[in-house]
PQR file of N, CA, C, O and H, with PARSE charges and radii, in Angstrom:
ATOM      1  N   MET A   1       1.112  -1.182   0.005 -0.4000 1.5000
ATOM      2  CA  MET A   1      -0.037   0.118   0.010 -0.0000 2.0000
ATOM      3  C   MET A   1       0.573   1.226  -0.125  0.5500 1.7000
ATOM      4  O   MET A   1       0.994   1.329   1.027 -0.5500 1.4000
ATOM      5  N   ALA A   2       1.043   2.376  -0.789 -0.4000 1.5000
ATOM      6  CA  ALA A   2       1.138   3.494  -0.992 -0.0000 2.0000
ATOM      7  C   ALA A   2       0.994   4.440   0.553  0.5500 1.7000
ATOM      8  O   ALA A   2      -0.047   4.584   1.194 -0.5500 1.4000
ATOM      9  H   ALA A   2       0.702   2.292  -1.726  0.4000 1.0000
ATOM     10  N   THR A   3       2.092   4.894   0.830 -0.4000 1.5000
ATOM     11  CA  THR A   3       1.954   5.959   2.127 -0.0000 2.0000
ATOM     12  C   THR A   3       1.615   7.427   1.447  0.5500 1.7000
ATOM     13  O   THR A   3       1.897   7.826   0.318 -0.5500 1.4000
ATOM     14  H   THR A   3       2.938   4.777   0.309  0.4000 1.0000
ATOM     15  N   LEU A   4       1.009   8.005   2.372 -0.4000 1.5000
ATOM     16  CA  LEU A   4       0.409   9.455   1.650 -0.0000 2.0000
ATOM     17  C   LEU A   4       2.274   9.982   2.297  0.5500 1.7000
ATOM     18  O   LEU A   4       3.205   9.308   2.739 -0.5500 1.4000
ATOM     19  H   LEU A   4       0.779   7.681   3.290  0.4000 1.0000
ATOM     20  N   SER A   5       2.131  11.223   2.085 -0.4000 1.5000
ATOM     21  CA  SER A   5       3.147  12.066   1.886 -0.0000 2.0000
ATOM     22  C   SER A   5       3.328  13.119   3.008  0.5500 1.7000
ATOM     23  O   SER A   5       2.432  13.255   3.840 -0.5500 1.4000
ATOM     24  H   SER A   5       1.376  11.771   1.726  0.4000 1.0000
ATOM     25  N   ARG A   6       4.489  13.894   3.064 -0.4000 1.5000
ATOM     26  CA  ARG A   6       3.978  14.839   3.980 -0.0000 2.0000
ATOM     27  C   ARG A   6       3.453  16.064   3.150  0.5500 1.7000
ATOM     28  O   ARG A   6       3.141  16.892   4.005 -0.5500 1.4000
ATOM     29  H   ARG A   6       5.218  13.784   2.387  0.4000 1.0000
ATOM     30  N   SER A   7       3.238  16.512   2.094 -0.4000 1.5000
ATOM     31  CA  SER A   7       2.420  17.408   1.346 -0.0000 2.0000
ATOM     32  C   SER A   7       1.151  16.655   1.177  0.5500 1.7000
ATOM     33  O   SER A   7       0.124  17.307   0.991 -0.5500 1.4000
ATOM     34  H   SER A   7       3.491  15.839   1.399  0.4000 1.0000
ATOM     35  N   ASP A   8       1.100  15.311   1.223 -0.4000 1.5000
ATOM     36  CA  ASP A   8      -0.159  14.948   1.557 -0.0000 2.0000
ATOM     37  C   ASP A   8      -1.182  15.196   2.596  0.5500 1.7000
ATOM     38  O   ASP A   8      -2.395  15.373   2.485 -0.5500 1.4000
ATOM     39  H   ASP A   8       1.935  14.781   1.375  0.4000 1.0000
ATOM     40  N   GLY A   9      -0.427  15.169   3.605 -0.4000 1.5000
ATOM     41  CA  GLY A   9      -0.962  15.503   5.082 -0.0000 2.0000
ATOM     42  C   GLY A   9      -1.201  16.927   5.204  0.5500 1.7000
ATOM     43  O   GLY A   9      -2.028  17.331   6.021 -0.5500 1.4000
ATOM     44  H   GLY A   9       0.558  15.026   3.695  0.4000 1.0000
ATOM     45  N   GLU A  10      -0.505  17.780   4.412 -0.4000 1.5000
ATOM     46  CA  GLU A  10      -0.278  19.264   4.627 -0.0000 2.0000
ATOM     47  C   GLU A  10      -1.353  19.617   3.834  0.5500 1.7000
ATOM     48  O   GLU A  10      -1.779  20.751   4.051 -0.5500 1.4000
ATOM     49  H   GLU A  10       0.167  17.452   3.749  0.4000 1.0000
ATOM     50  N   HIS A  11      -2.022  18.856   2.816 -0.4000 1.5000
ATOM     51  CA  HIS A  11      -3.083  19.175   1.810 -0.0000 2.0000
ATOM     52  C   HIS A  11      -4.425  18.666   2.470  0.5500 1.7000
ATOM     53  O   HIS A  11      -5.470  19.316   2.445 -0.5500 1.4000
ATOM     54  H   HIS A  11      -1.676  17.935   2.639  0.4000 1.0000
ATOM     55  N   VAL A  12      -4.262  17.289   3.132 -0.4000 1.5000
ATOM     56  CA  VAL A  12      -5.652  16.872   4.018 -0.0000 2.0000
ATOM     57  C   VAL A  12      -5.816  17.633   5.389  0.5500 1.7000
ATOM     58  O   VAL A  12      -6.843  17.516   6.059 -0.5500 1.4000
ATOM     59  H   VAL A  12      -3.413  16.760   3.152  0.4000 1.0000
ATOM     60  N   ALA A  13      -4.649  18.491   5.808 -0.4000 1.5000
ATOM     61  CA  ALA A  13      -4.848  19.190   7.274 -0.0000 2.0000
ATOM     62  C   ALA A  13      -5.566  20.663   6.686  0.5500 1.7000
ATOM     63  O   ALA A  13      -6.354  21.429   7.241 -0.5500 1.4000
ATOM     64  H   ALA A  13      -3.816  18.586   5.264  0.4000 1.0000
ATOM     65  N   HIS A  14      -4.986  20.700   5.429 -0.4000 1.5000
ATOM     66  CA  HIS A  14      -5.561  22.412   4.928 -0.0000 2.0000
ATOM     67  C   HIS A  14      -6.814  22.121   4.598  0.5500 1.7000
ATOM     68  O   HIS A  14      -7.577  23.029   4.929 -0.5500 1.4000
ATOM     69  H   HIS A  14      -4.346  20.078   4.978  0.4000 1.0000
ATOM     70  N   LEU A  15      -7.449  21.031   3.967 -0.4000 1.5000
ATOM     71  CA  LEU A  15      -8.825  21.027   3.369 -0.0000 2.0000
ATOM     72  C   LEU A  15      -9.456  20.587   4.705  0.5500 1.7000
ATOM     73  O   LEU A  15     -10.664  20.823   4.739 -0.5500 1.4000
ATOM     74  H   LEU A  15      -6.830  20.293   3.698  0.4000 1.0000
ATOM     75  N   ALA A  16      -9.029  20.094   5.649 -0.4000 1.5000
ATOM     76  CA  ALA A  16     -10.009  19.788   7.013 -0.0000 2.0000
ATOM     77  C   ALA A  16      -9.497  21.633   7.949  0.5500 1.7000
ATOM     78  O   ALA A  16      -9.437  21.934   9.141 -0.5500 1.4000
ATOM     79  H   ALA A  16      -8.048  19.903   5.622  0.4000 1.0000
ATOM     80  N   ARG A  17      -9.343  22.106   7.199 -0.4000 1.5000
ATOM     81  CA  ARG A  17      -8.912  23.840   7.925 -0.0000 2.0000
ATOM     82  C   ARG A  17      -8.287  23.207   9.635  0.5500 1.7000
ATOM     83  O   ARG A  17      -9.050  23.317  10.594 -0.5500 1.4000
ATOM     84  H   ARG A  17      -9.392  21.862   6.230  0.4000 1.0000
ATOM     85  N   LEU A  18      -7.332  22.780   9.766 -0.4000 1.5000
ATOM     86  CA  LEU A  18      -7.065  22.307  10.947 -0.0000 2.0000
ATOM     87  C   LEU A  18      -5.383  23.223  11.022  0.5500 1.7000
ATOM     88  O   LEU A  18      -4.623  22.814  10.144 -0.5500 1.4000
ATOM     89  H   LEU A  18      -6.712  22.691   8.987  0.4000 1.0000
ATOM     90  N   GLY A  19      -4.910  24.097  11.725 -0.4000 1.5000
ATOM     91  CA  GLY A  19      -3.936  24.635  11.467 -0.0000 2.0000
ATOM     92  C   GLY A  19      -3.036  23.852  12.533  0.5500 1.7000
ATOM     93  O   GLY A  19      -3.148  23.878  13.759 -0.5500 1.4000
ATOM     94  H   GLY A  19      -5.527  24.430  12.438  0.4000 1.0000
ATOM     95  N   LEU A  20      -2.207  23.218  11.831 -0.4000 1.5000
ATOM     96  CA  LEU A  20      -1.243  22.552  12.517 -0.0000 2.0000
ATOM     97  C   LEU A  20       0.314  22.837  12.269  0.5500 1.7000
ATOM     98  O   LEU A  20       0.854  23.300  11.264 -0.5500 1.4000
ATOM     99  H   LEU A  20      -2.116  23.197  10.835  0.4000 1.0000
ATOM    100  N   SER A  21       0.813  22.467  13.350 -0.4000 1.5000
ATOM    101  CA  SER A  21       2.846  22.938  13.284 -0.0000 2.0000
ATOM    102  C   SER A  21       3.083  21.739  12.952  0.5500 1.7000
ATOM    103  O   SER A  21       2.347  20.769  12.770 -0.5500 1.4000
ATOM    104  H   SER A  21       0.375  22.090  14.167  0.4000 1.0000
ATOM    105  N   GLU A  22       4.913  22.001  12.849 -0.4000 1.5000
ATOM    106  CA  GLU A  22       5.411  20.962  12.058 -0.0000 2.0000
ATOM    107  C   GLU A  22       5.215  19.807  12.610  0.5500 1.7000
ATOM    108  O   GLU A  22       4.954  18.839  11.896 -0.5500 1.4000
ATOM    109  H   GLU A  22       5.510  22.789  12.998  0.4000 1.0000
ATOM    110  N   VAL A  23       5.322  19.665  14.257 -0.4000 1.5000
ATOM    111  CA  VAL A  23       5.420  18.721  14.910 -0.0000 2.0000
ATOM    112  C   VAL A  23       3.683  18.024  14.797  0.5500 1.7000
ATOM    113  O   VAL A  23       3.387  16.850  14.574 -0.5500 1.4000
ATOM    114  H   VAL A  23       5.534  20.451  14.837  0.4000 1.0000
ATOM    115  N   GLU A  24       3.195  18.633  14.919 -0.4000 1.5000
ATOM    116  CA  GLU A  24       1.826  18.274  14.728 -0.0000 2.0000
ATOM    117  C   GLU A  24       1.458  17.586  13.536  0.5500 1.7000
ATOM    118  O   GLU A  24       0.682  16.637  13.647 -0.5500 1.4000
ATOM    119  H   GLU A  24       3.436  19.586  15.100  0.4000 1.0000
ATOM    120  N   LEU A  25       1.944  17.949  12.270 -0.4000 1.5000
ATOM    121  CA  LEU A  25       1.894  17.750  10.809 -0.0000 2.0000
ATOM    122  C   LEU A  25       2.816  16.113  10.584  0.5500 1.7000
ATOM    123  O   LEU A  25       2.549  15.386   9.627 -0.5500 1.4000
ATOM    124  H   LEU A  25       2.575  18.719  12.179  0.4000 1.0000
ATOM    125  N   GLY A  26       3.895  15.739  11.634 -0.4000 1.5000
ATOM    126  CA  GLY A  26       4.696  14.644  11.343 -0.0000 2.0000
ATOM    127  C   GLY A  26       3.493  13.807  11.752  0.5500 1.7000
ATOM    128  O   GLY A  26       3.000  13.077  10.891 -0.5500 1.4000
ATOM    129  H   GLY A  26       4.111  16.330  12.412  0.4000 1.0000
ATOM    130  N   VAL A  27       2.765  13.844  13.442 -0.4000 1.5000
ATOM    131  CA  VAL A  27       2.167  13.086  13.806 -0.0000 2.0000
ATOM    132  C   VAL A  27       0.773  12.527  13.057  0.5500 1.7000
ATOM    133  O   VAL A  27       0.147  11.474  12.934 -0.5500 1.4000
ATOM    134  H   VAL A  27       3.165  14.437  14.141  0.4000 1.0000
ATOM    135  N   PHE A  28       0.709  13.844  12.665 -0.4000 1.5000
ATOM    136  CA  PHE A  28      -0.730  13.545  11.706 -0.0000 2.0000
ATOM    137  C   PHE A  28      -0.926  12.977  10.475  0.5500 1.7000
ATOM    138  O   PHE A  28      -1.989  12.482  10.099 -0.5500 1.4000
ATOM    139  H   PHE A  28       1.218  14.699  12.765  0.4000 1.0000
ATOM    140  N   GLU A  29       0.397  13.062   9.652 -0.4000 1.5000
ATOM    141  CA  GLU A  29       0.668  12.539   8.725 -0.0000 2.0000
ATOM    142  C   GLU A  29       1.161  10.513   9.596  0.5500 1.7000
ATOM    143  O   GLU A  29       0.773   9.425   9.170 -0.5500 1.4000
ATOM    144  H   GLU A  29       1.261  13.464   9.958  0.4000 1.0000
ATOM    145  N   GLY A  30       1.722  10.682  10.348 -0.4000 1.5000
ATOM    146  CA  GLY A  30       1.872   9.022  10.855 -0.0000 2.0000
ATOM    147  C   GLY A  30       0.417   8.340  10.984  0.5500 1.7000
ATOM    148  O   GLY A  30       0.175   7.300  10.370 -0.5500 1.4000
ATOM    149  H   GLY A  30       2.038  11.565  10.694  0.4000 1.0000
ATOM    150  N   GLN A  31      -0.582   8.993  11.841 -0.4000 1.5000
ATOM    151  CA  GLN A  31      -2.050   8.762  11.999 -0.0000 2.0000
ATOM    152  C   GLN A  31      -2.574   8.321  10.690  0.5500 1.7000
ATOM    153  O   GLN A  31      -2.708   7.152  10.326 -0.5500 1.4000
ATOM    154  H   GLN A  31      -0.385   9.837  12.339  0.4000 1.0000
ATOM    155  N   LEU A  32      -2.887   9.515   9.949 -0.4000 1.5000
ATOM    156  CA  LEU A  32      -3.173   8.902   8.259 -0.0000 2.0000
ATOM    157  C   LEU A  32      -2.778   7.780   7.996  0.5500 1.7000
ATOM    158  O   LEU A  32      -3.502   6.803   7.806 -0.5500 1.4000
ATOM    159  H   LEU A  32      -2.778  10.464  10.244  0.4000 1.0000
ATOM    160  N   ASN A  33      -1.265   7.816   7.949 -0.4000 1.5000
ATOM    161  CA  ASN A  33      -0.609   6.460   7.357 -0.0000 2.0000
ATOM    162  C   ASN A  33      -0.909   4.941   7.767  0.5500 1.7000
ATOM    163  O   ASN A  33      -0.924   3.947   7.041 -0.5500 1.4000
ATOM    164  H   ASN A  33      -0.677   8.610   8.103  0.4000 1.0000
ATOM    165  N   HIS A  34      -1.127   5.043   9.051 -0.4000 1.5000
ATOM    166  CA  HIS A  34      -2.047   3.951  10.265 -0.0000 2.0000
ATOM    167  C   HIS A  34      -3.456   3.554  10.238  0.5500 1.7000
ATOM    168  O   HIS A  34      -3.824   2.412  10.516 -0.5500 1.4000
ATOM    169  H   HIS A  34      -1.115   5.851   9.641  0.4000 1.0000
ATOM    170  N   ILE A  35      -4.337   4.622   9.859 -0.4000 1.5000
ATOM    171  CA  ILE A  35      -5.312   4.173   9.211 -0.0000 2.0000
ATOM    172  C   ILE A  35      -5.428   3.819   7.586  0.5500 1.7000
ATOM    173  O   ILE A  35      -6.023   2.771   7.334 -0.5500 1.4000
ATOM    174  H   ILE A  35      -4.039   5.549   9.633  0.4000 1.0000
ATOM    175  N   LEU A  36      -5.026   4.427   6.696 -0.4000 1.5000
ATOM    176  CA  LEU A  36      -4.815   3.370   5.634 -0.0000 2.0000
ATOM    177  C   LEU A  36      -4.279   2.094   5.670  0.5500 1.7000
ATOM    178  O   LEU A  36      -4.667   1.310   4.803 -0.5500 1.4000
ATOM    179  H   LEU A  36      -4.543   5.278   6.901  0.4000 1.0000
ATOM    180  N   ASP A  37      -3.211   1.598   6.749 -0.4000 1.5000
ATOM    181  CA  ASP A  37      -2.698   0.595   6.593 -0.0000 2.0000
ATOM    182  C   ASP A  37      -3.877  -0.620   7.359  0.5500 1.7000
ATOM    183  O   ASP A  37      -4.146  -1.775   7.031 -0.5500 1.4000
ATOM    184  H   ASP A  37      -2.896   2.234   7.453  0.4000 1.0000
ATOM    185  N   GLN A  38      -4.367   0.216   8.447 -0.4000 1.5000
ATOM    186  CA  GLN A  38      -5.451  -0.987   8.612 -0.0000 2.0000
ATOM    187  C   GLN A  38      -6.587  -0.645   7.697  0.5500 1.7000
ATOM    188  O   GLN A  38      -7.590  -0.954   8.341 -0.5500 1.4000
ATOM    189  H   GLN A  38      -4.149   1.155   8.713  0.4000 1.0000
ATOM    190  N   TYR A  39      -6.928  -0.209   6.633 -0.4000 1.5000
ATOM    191  CA  TYR A  39      -8.131  -0.421   5.777 -0.0000 2.0000
ATOM    192  C   TYR A  39      -7.359  -1.273   5.016  0.5500 1.7000
ATOM    193  O   TYR A  39      -7.986  -2.302   4.765 -0.5500 1.4000
ATOM    194  H   TYR A  39      -6.113   0.042   6.110  0.4000 1.0000
ATOM    195  N   ALA A  40      -6.128  -1.252   4.500 -0.4000 1.5000
ATOM    196  CA  ALA A  40      -5.709  -2.632   4.046 -0.0000 2.0000
ATOM    197  C   ALA A  40      -5.701  -4.002   4.110  0.5500 1.7000
ATOM    198  O   ALA A  40      -5.826  -5.001   3.401 -0.5500 1.4000
ATOM    199  H   ALA A  40      -5.619  -0.416   4.704  0.4000 1.0000
ATOM    200  N   VAL A  41      -5.452  -3.556   5.552 -0.4000 1.5000
ATOM    201  CA  VAL A  41      -5.685  -5.604   6.532 -0.0000 2.0000
ATOM    202  C   VAL A  41      -7.457  -5.721   5.972  0.5500 1.7000
ATOM    203  O   VAL A  41      -7.963  -6.659   5.356 -0.5500 1.4000
ATOM    204  H   VAL A  41      -5.351  -2.744   6.127  0.4000 1.0000
ATOM    205  N   LEU A  42      -7.985  -4.699   6.340 -0.4000 1.5000
ATOM    206  CA  LEU A  42      -9.519  -4.455   6.035 -0.0000 2.0000
ATOM    207  C   LEU A  42     -10.032  -5.259   4.885  0.5500 1.7000
ATOM    208  O   LEU A  42     -10.944  -6.086   4.880 -0.5500 1.4000
ATOM    209  H   LEU A  42      -7.574  -3.937   6.841  0.4000 1.0000
ATOM    210  N   ALA A  43      -9.362  -4.902   4.037 -0.4000 1.5000
ATOM    211  CA  ALA A  43      -9.689  -5.075   2.592 -0.0000 2.0000
ATOM    212  C   ALA A  43      -9.426  -6.580   2.410  0.5500 1.7000
ATOM    213  O   ALA A  43     -10.254  -7.056   1.633 -0.5500 1.4000
ATOM    214  H   ALA A  43      -8.622  -4.230   4.041  0.4000 1.0000
ATOM    215  N   GLU A  44      -8.435  -7.596   2.929 -0.4000 1.5000
ATOM    216  CA  GLU A  44      -7.717  -8.625   2.302 -0.0000 2.0000
ATOM    217  C   GLU A  44      -9.166  -9.543   3.032  0.5500 1.7000
ATOM    218  O   GLU A  44      -9.273 -10.753   2.834 -0.5500 1.4000
ATOM    219  H   GLU A  44      -7.763  -7.209   3.560  0.4000 1.0000
ATOM    220  N   LEU A  45     -10.046  -8.881   3.745 -0.4000 1.5000
ATOM    221  CA  LEU A  45     -11.158 -10.117   4.329 -0.0000 2.0000
ATOM    222  C   LEU A  45     -11.507 -10.433   3.574  0.5500 1.7000
ATOM    223  O   LEU A  45     -11.492  -9.729   2.564 -0.5500 1.4000
ATOM    224  H   LEU A  45      -9.959  -7.898   3.907  0.4000 1.0000
ATOM    225  N   ASP A  46     -12.058 -11.722   3.566 -0.4000 1.5000
ATOM    226  CA  ASP A  46     -13.599 -12.650   2.390 -0.0000 2.0000
ATOM    227  C   ASP A  46     -14.939 -11.972   2.912  0.5500 1.7000
ATOM    228  O   ASP A  46     -15.250 -11.982   4.103 -0.5500 1.4000
ATOM    229  H   ASP A  46     -12.070 -12.294   4.386  0.4000 1.0000
ATOM    230  N   THR A  47     -15.533 -11.514   2.137 -0.4000 1.5000
ATOM    231  CA  THR A  47     -16.811 -10.551   3.067 -0.0000 2.0000
ATOM    232  C   THR A  47     -17.978 -10.912   1.396  0.5500 1.7000
ATOM    233  O   THR A  47     -19.048 -10.412   1.050 -0.5500 1.4000
ATOM    234  H   THR A  47     -15.281 -11.506   1.170  0.4000 1.0000
ATOM    235  N   GLU A  48     -17.242 -11.799   0.858 -0.4000 1.5000
ATOM    236  CA  GLU A  48     -18.282 -12.298  -0.356 -0.0000 2.0000
ATOM    237  C   GLU A  48     -19.800 -13.129   0.144  0.5500 1.7000
ATOM    238  O   GLU A  48     -20.713 -13.366  -0.646 -0.5500 1.4000
ATOM    239  H   GLU A  48     -16.372 -12.205   1.139  0.4000 1.0000
ATOM    240  N   HIS A  49     -19.820 -13.528   1.762 -0.4000 1.5000
ATOM    241  CA  HIS A  49     -20.890 -14.107   1.975 -0.0000 2.0000
ATOM    242  C   HIS A  49     -21.692 -13.181   3.230  0.5500 1.7000
ATOM    243  O   HIS A  49     -22.479 -13.658   4.048 -0.5500 1.4000
ATOM    244  H   HIS A  49     -19.078 -13.335   2.404  0.4000 1.0000
ATOM    245  N   ILE A  50     -21.298 -11.851   3.145 -0.4000 1.5000
ATOM    246  CA  ILE A  50     -21.670 -11.198   4.230 -0.0000 2.0000
ATOM    247  C   ILE A  50     -22.655 -10.522   3.285  0.5500 1.7000
ATOM    248  O   ILE A  50     -22.380  -9.892   2.264 -0.5500 1.4000
ATOM    249  H   ILE A  50     -20.659 -11.464   2.480  0.4000 1.0000
ATOM    250  N   ALA A  51     -23.781 -10.751   3.779 -0.4000 1.5000
ATOM    251  CA  ALA A  51     -24.807  -9.445   3.052 -0.0000 2.0000
ATOM    252  C   ALA A  51     -24.780  -7.847   3.592  0.5500 1.7000
ATOM    253  O   ALA A  51     -24.518  -7.506   4.745 -0.5500 1.4000
ATOM    254  H   ALA A  51     -24.005 -11.263   4.609  0.4000 1.0000
ATOM    255  N   PRO A  52     -25.164  -6.828   2.308 -0.5600 1.5000
ATOM    256  CA  PRO A  52     -25.342  -5.743   2.299  0.2800 2.0000
ATOM    257  C   PRO A  52     -25.391  -4.906   3.663  0.5500 1.7000
ATOM    258  O   PRO A  52     -25.707  -5.657   4.585 -0.5500 1.4000
ATOM    259  N   THR A  53     -25.267  -4.142   3.907 -0.4000 1.5000
ATOM    260  CA  THR A  53     -26.239  -3.524   5.025 -0.0000 2.0000
ATOM    261  C   THR A  53     -25.946  -2.059   5.251  0.5500 1.7000
ATOM    262  O   THR A  53     -24.745  -1.790   5.284 -0.5500 1.4000
ATOM    263  H   THR A  53     -25.010  -3.531   3.157  0.4000 1.0000
ATOM    264  N   ALA A  54     -26.787  -1.059   5.414 -0.4000 1.5000
ATOM    265  CA  ALA A  54     -26.679   0.451   5.078 -0.0000 2.0000
ATOM    266  C   ALA A  54     -26.901   1.129   6.603  0.5500 1.7000
ATOM    267  O   ALA A  54     -27.340   2.241   6.898 -0.5500 1.4000
ATOM    268  H   ALA A  54     -27.762  -1.278   5.387  0.4000 1.0000
ATOM    269  N   GLN A  55     -26.298  -0.270   7.691 -0.4000 1.5000
ATOM    270  CA  GLN A  55     -26.372   0.576   9.401 -0.0000 2.0000
ATOM    271  C   GLN A  55     -25.607  -0.749   9.884  0.5500 1.7000
ATOM    272  O   GLN A  55     -25.868  -1.923   9.618 -0.5500 1.4000
ATOM    273  H   GLN A  55     -25.942  -1.173   7.451  0.4000 1.0000
ATOM    274  N   THR A  56     -24.655  -0.245  10.619 -0.4000 1.5000
ATOM    275  CA  THR A  56     -23.926  -1.229  10.996 -0.0000 2.0000
ATOM    276  C   THR A  56     -24.338  -1.809  12.197  0.5500 1.7000
ATOM    277  O   THR A  56     -24.088  -2.954  12.572 -0.5500 1.4000
ATOM    278  H   THR A  56     -24.443   0.708  10.835  0.4000 1.0000
ATOM    279  N   ILE A  57     -25.267  -0.578  13.033 -0.4000 1.5000
ATOM    280  CA  ILE A  57     -25.673  -0.997  14.500 -0.0000 2.0000
ATOM    281  C   ILE A  57     -27.348  -0.963  14.025  0.5500 1.7000
ATOM    282  O   ILE A  57     -27.948  -0.299  13.180 -0.5500 1.4000
ATOM    283  H   ILE A  57     -25.470   0.353  12.728  0.4000 1.0000
ATOM    284  N   GLU A  58     -27.773  -2.007  14.993 -0.4000 1.5000
ATOM    285  CA  GLU A  58     -28.982  -2.227  15.091 -0.0000 2.0000
ATOM    286  C   GLU A  58     -30.141  -0.899  15.784  0.5500 1.7000
ATOM    287  O   GLU A  58     -30.074  -0.387  16.902 -0.5500 1.4000
ATOM    288  H   GLU A  58     -27.286  -2.547  15.679  0.4000 1.0000
ATOM    289  N   ARG A  59     -30.995  -0.658  14.847 -0.4000 1.5000
ATOM    290  CA  ARG A  59     -31.788   0.400  15.408 -0.0000 2.0000
ATOM    291  C   ARG A  59     -33.080  -0.314  15.795  0.5500 1.7000
ATOM    292  O   ARG A  59     -33.541  -1.321  15.259 -0.5500 1.4000
ATOM    293  H   ARG A  59     -31.050  -1.074  13.940  0.4000 1.0000
ATOM    294  N   PHE A  60     -33.729   0.575  17.107 -0.4000 1.5000
ATOM    295  CA  PHE A  60     -34.214   0.352  17.933 -0.0000 2.0000
ATOM    296  C   PHE A  60     -35.947   1.287  17.543  0.5500 1.7000
ATOM    297  O   PHE A  60     -35.901   2.426  17.077 -0.5500 1.4000
ATOM    298  H   PHE A  60     -33.354   1.393  17.543  0.4000 1.0000
ATOM    299  N   VAL A  61     -37.032   0.740  17.764 -0.4000 1.5000
ATOM    300  CA  VAL A  61     -37.856   1.400  17.045 -0.0000 2.0000
ATOM    301  C   VAL A  61     -38.717   1.411  18.596  0.5500 1.7000
ATOM    302  O   VAL A  61     -38.922   0.265  18.997 -0.5500 1.4000
ATOM    303  H   VAL A  61     -37.069  -0.185  18.142  0.4000 1.0000
ATOM    304  N   ARG A  62     -39.120   2.249  19.299 -0.4000 1.5000
ATOM    305  CA  ARG A  62     -39.996   2.218  20.159 -0.0000 2.0000
ATOM    306  C   ARG A  62     -41.267   2.871  19.270  0.5500 1.7000
ATOM    307  O   ARG A  62     -41.382   3.673  18.343 -0.5500 1.4000
ATOM    308  H   ARG A  62     -38.953   3.180  18.974  0.4000 1.0000
ATOM    309  N   LEU A  63     -42.155   2.045  20.111 -0.4000 1.5000
ATOM    310  CA  LEU A  63     -43.813   2.333  19.877 -0.0000 2.0000
ATOM    311  C   LEU A  63     -44.534   2.660  20.915  0.5500 1.7000
ATOM    312  O   LEU A  63     -44.637   1.780  21.770 -0.5500 1.4000
ATOM    313  H   LEU A  63     -42.061   1.393  20.864  0.4000 1.0000
ATOM    314  N   LEU A  64     -45.211   3.926  21.160 -0.4000 1.5000
ATOM    315  CA  LEU A  64     -45.702   4.590  21.946 -0.0000 2.0000
ATOM    316  C   LEU A  64     -47.263   4.236  22.116  0.5500 1.7000
ATOM    317  O   LEU A  64     -47.953   4.856  22.925 -0.5500 1.4000
ATOM    318  H   LEU A  64     -45.127   4.641  20.465  0.4000 1.0000
TER
END
């Protein structure tokens, strides 16, 4: 999986309107790359037999 560069992190921070210092940008870049690594792990899972769902948690309807 390709990793995000420093400029990619700066661009994402700019789009999110985050005013980050140089140190914070380094931490942010690492966090973003960690998130992408975790998505790569999830992408390896076999989900062929799992029914699609629009909601990940069960909704309860309360009747009055």
